[in-house]
DRENZA-982130 format. One record per residue (C-alpha): y, x, z negated. Coordinates in pm, whole numbers, padded with zeros to 5 digits, always signed. Layout:
BEGIN
YXZ...
This chain:
BEGIN
-11946-02753+01583-11623-02625+01488-11485-02917+01323-11774-02940+01168-11797-02565+01020-11414-02632+00871-11475-02941+00774-11768-02869+00587-11625-02518+00426-11395-02826+00310-11578-03012+00107-11729-02656-00030-11421-02546-00140-11295-02827-00276-11640-02852-00482-11614-02533-00562-11230-02602-00701-11365-02882-00878-11671-02677-01018-11371-02436-01190-11162-02686-01296-11130-02709-01712-11310-02957-01865-11053-03205-02045-11244-03250-02372-11234-03691-02470-11151-03701-02834-11166-03372-03005-11292-03342-03376-10984-03478-03508-11013-03779-03287-11358-03876-03449-11261-03815-03791-11007-04106-03665-11158-04312-03503-11408-04303-03820-11145-04351-04080-10983-04610-03910-11364-04803-03892-11418-04704-04224-11132-04899-04303-11177-05164-04103-11494-05253-04281-11356-05228-04593-11065-05464-04539-11340-05684-04426-11614-05676-04709-11303-05741-04858-11210-06035-04696-11548-06157-04722-11570-06145-05085-11220-06387-05042-11364-06612-04890-11652-06600-05067-11463-06673-05439-11268-06914-05281-11634-07148-05140-11678-07096-05529-11389-07220-05633-11349-07508-05367-11741-07606-05451-11642-07620-05826-11318-07859-05763-11581-08025-05579-11829-08056-05803-11596-08163-06037-11438-08433-05878-11710-08617-05707-11822-08621-06106-11511-08779-06208-11543-09033-05880-11914-09140-06053-11758-09144-06431-11482-09434-06319-11732-09593-06135-11964-09541-06398-11738-09725-06651-11616-10011-06416-11966-10076-06376-11995-10099-06794-11640-10329-06828-11784-10574-06543-12119-10560-06730-11916-10607-07043-11706-10907-06889-11971-11084-06781-12201-11111-07095-11942-11230-07279-11815-11484-07008-12148-11585-07053-12165-11542-07388-11908-11853-07438-12037-12037-07172-12339-12079-07385-12146-12157-07726-11935-12396-07501-12233-12608-07423-12334-12637-07780-12293-12983-07869-12123-13011-08273-12361-13282-08382-12651-12952-08360-12480-12842-08662-12670-12859-09012-12356-12844-09175-11936-12740-09193-12049-12455-09462-12330-12242-09251-12161-12206-08902-11852-12101-09076-12068-11876-09203-12310-11736-08949-11947-11691-08797-11778-11465-09085-12145-11296-09065-12108-11282-08633-11720-11179-08675-11781-10872-08906-12086-10757-08732-11932-10771-08416-11611-10625-08533-11903-10296-08637-12062-10344-08330-11730-10246-08133-11601-09993-08358-11909-09851-08289-11900-09915-07916-11535-09730-07975-11638-09403-08091-11948-09372-07875-11681-09412-07590-11448-09167-07750-11725-08902-07873-11834-08876-07457-11450-08920-07303-11347-08622-07564-11626-08395-07379-11582-08460-07010-11196-08453-07039-11301-08130-07190-11533-08040-06848-11204-08213-06614-10943-08196-06787-10892-07865-07008-11147-07680-06859-11300-07559-07185-11661-07542-07064-11824-07353-07343-11687-07672-07583-11802-07904-07384-12162-07702-07426-12186-07855-07831-11979-08160-07732-12205-08308-07510-12542-08183-07714-12334-08317-08021-12332-08701-07860-12674-08662-07729-12787-08673-08074-12515-08857-08263-12578-09165-07965-12951-09112-07870-12907-09530-07718-12613-09435-07493-12647-09546-07150-12368-09240-07092-12689-09043-07270-12863-08930-06881-12440-08845-06748-12422-08615-07071-12805-08474-07036-12677-08388-06646-12329-08236-06768-12496-08061-07009-12681-07851-06751-12402-07846-06465-12288-07672-06804-12571-07413-06891-12613-07365-06494-12275-07224-06467-12318-06958-06731-12658-06875-06531-12847-07040-06849-13148-07102-06586-13378-07235-06856-13231-07417-07064-13020-07605-06773-13400-07673-06616-13488-07841-06960-13172-08123-06934-13161-08178-06504-13519-08184-06626-13475-08409-06929-13281-08647-06658-13522-08707-06368-13847-08730-06606-13721-08982-06817-13409-09152-06640-13577-09298-06331-13289-09525-06235-12984-09250-06343-12720-09239-06101-12743-08853-06126-13170-08851-06082-13066-08720-05724-12852-08442-05799-13069-08307-06141-13361-08279-05850-13168-08106-05618-13012-07867-05896-13395-07777-06014-13485-07724-05684-13169-07443-05711-13293-07322-06020-13662-07294-05922-13536-07040-05649-13315-06857-05880-13595-06755-06032-13725-06694-05731-14021-06997-05730-13976-07092-05352-14288-07308-05307-14179-07551-05646-13781-07559-05505-13946-07697-05188-14109-07959-05338-13845-08048-05591-13643-08030-05168-13901-08256-05020-13966-08493-05277-13526-08550-05258-13571-08642-04907-13849-08855-04980-13658-09056-05282-13279-09021-05195-13279-08977-04822-12954-09148-04721-12765-08943-05053-12579-08651-04970-12820-08484-05202-13081-08544-04998-12838-08304-04700-12840-08051-04941-13163-08000-05003-13208-08027-04637-12995-07754-04551-13117-07521-04829-13490-07598-04674-13376-07476-04358-13308-07157-04506-13596-07145-04643-13837-07122-04324
């Protein structure tokens, strides 16, 4: 009994001494302020890092777009060269297969040949001017990075060479340049021209994608969804379809 009382008394004294012990402050106001300041500095640093990452991402996307455009241009030009060579070969084979006895007179073929030579020379000059004008506009984008000057260059090309096979590409480049300047209504007109007037253009899928992005910029999500779904339906295996699906996923 005495032992139990002693233990109880010891417990009481221990509790009393614990109750009377001064409470140690877990960080005073100065400590809290320092921690808040540190948190604010960390948040600011993270915000700046995120801004820088977004800037780098935008720059990389622009460079990727330009590189893809350059690759497409080179592929398209190679196809054009192959097609011209094929046409020339066919023409040569047809000319070689015509018997000499079929000539009406010696003078008439000579006149005809001279006329055709002059016509071919004029056509060749015109084609050279067309190619030079298009190359100049493209180089303003890919080499000089002079996007402001490239806009009127592509517009002039479309006006001067409305029948050129490069016209769909020129409309697309013009739309891209206007889109980068956030001139969405004007940009939309160029992409719509490609999508509606040139169904076989290799720029049509990308034009539909840009039309969807412009619709989202203008808060027309229902229209944007239609464009993205159209890409998935008509160009399922394309890179434009992959991007369209990514945008659709963010809209759900």
